[in-house]
C-alpha positions in Angstrom: -45.9 108.2 74.2 -43.4 107.0 76.8 -43.2 103.3 77.7 -41.4 102.1 81.4 -38.0 101.6 81.8 -37.5 102.8 78.3 -33.8 104.2 77.8 -32.0 107.0 78.0 -31.1 108.0 74.7 -27.2 108.3 74.8 -25.1 109.3 72.4 -22.9 106.6 71.7 -18.7 107.1 69.9 -19.7 107.4 66.3 -22.9 108.4 66.2 -25.0 111.5 66.7 -25.3 113.4 69.5 -29.2 112.9 72.1 -30.9 116.0 71.3 -31.8 118.0 74.8 -33.8 120.6 75.2 -32.7 123.0 77.8 -35.6 124.5 80.1 -35.7 126.9 82.9 -38.3 126.1 85.6 -39.2 127.6 89.7 -40.0 124.9 91.7 -40.2 125.2 95.9 -36.7 125.7 98.1 -37.3 122.1 99.6 -37.7 120.2 96.3 -34.7 122.7 95.0 -33.0 121.6 97.8 -33.0 118.1 98.0 -32.9 117.6 94.7 -29.3 119.3 95.1 -28.4 116.9 97.7 -29.8 113.7 96.4 -27.4 114.8 93.4 -24.2 115.9 95.7 -24.8 112.7 97.7 -25.4 110.3 94.7 -22.7 111.4 92.1 -25.4 112.5 89.7 -26.6 115.8 87.7 -29.7 117.5 88.7 -31.4 117.2 85.3 -30.8 113.2 85.1 -32.9 113.2 87.8 -35.3 115.6 87.0 -35.5 113.5 83.7 -36.0 110.0 85.4 -38.7 111.2 87.5 -40.6 113.0 84.8 -40.1 110.1 82.4 -41.9 108.0 85.4 -44.4 110.6 85.7 -45.5 110.5 81.7 -45.0 106.8 81.6 -48.4 105.4 79.5 -50.7 108.3 80.5 -51.5 110.2 77.9 -51.3 114.4 78.9 -55.1 114.6 80.1 -54.1 111.8 82.8 -50.7 113.5 83.9 -52.6 116.8 84.0 -55.1 115.1 86.3 -52.9 113.7 88.4 -51.0 116.8 88.8 -54.0 119.0 89.1 -55.0 116.2 92.5 -51.6 117.3 94.3 -52.6 120.8 93.5 -51.1 122.1 90.0 -51.8 124.8 88.4 -50.7 128.3 85.9 -47.5 130.0 88.0 -48.6 133.9 87.4 -44.8 136.3 87.7 -46.0 138.8 89.5 
């Protein structure tokens, strides 16, 4: 389980690079636009912003608590159609 303020596992010269998983997700247009705006204006990568936000969501919560939190805010299965 993630702990508060757990740092990213960034690679250091001479060490194995950190492992990353590439994801593709759909988000509402306003969320995507805000993400791109922050990334551009603050010189951050979109993926690092998403990773930090997800870390904060997941920290010290089991999967059931995360799901309850998300469902209370309108999350559901999305079907392609």
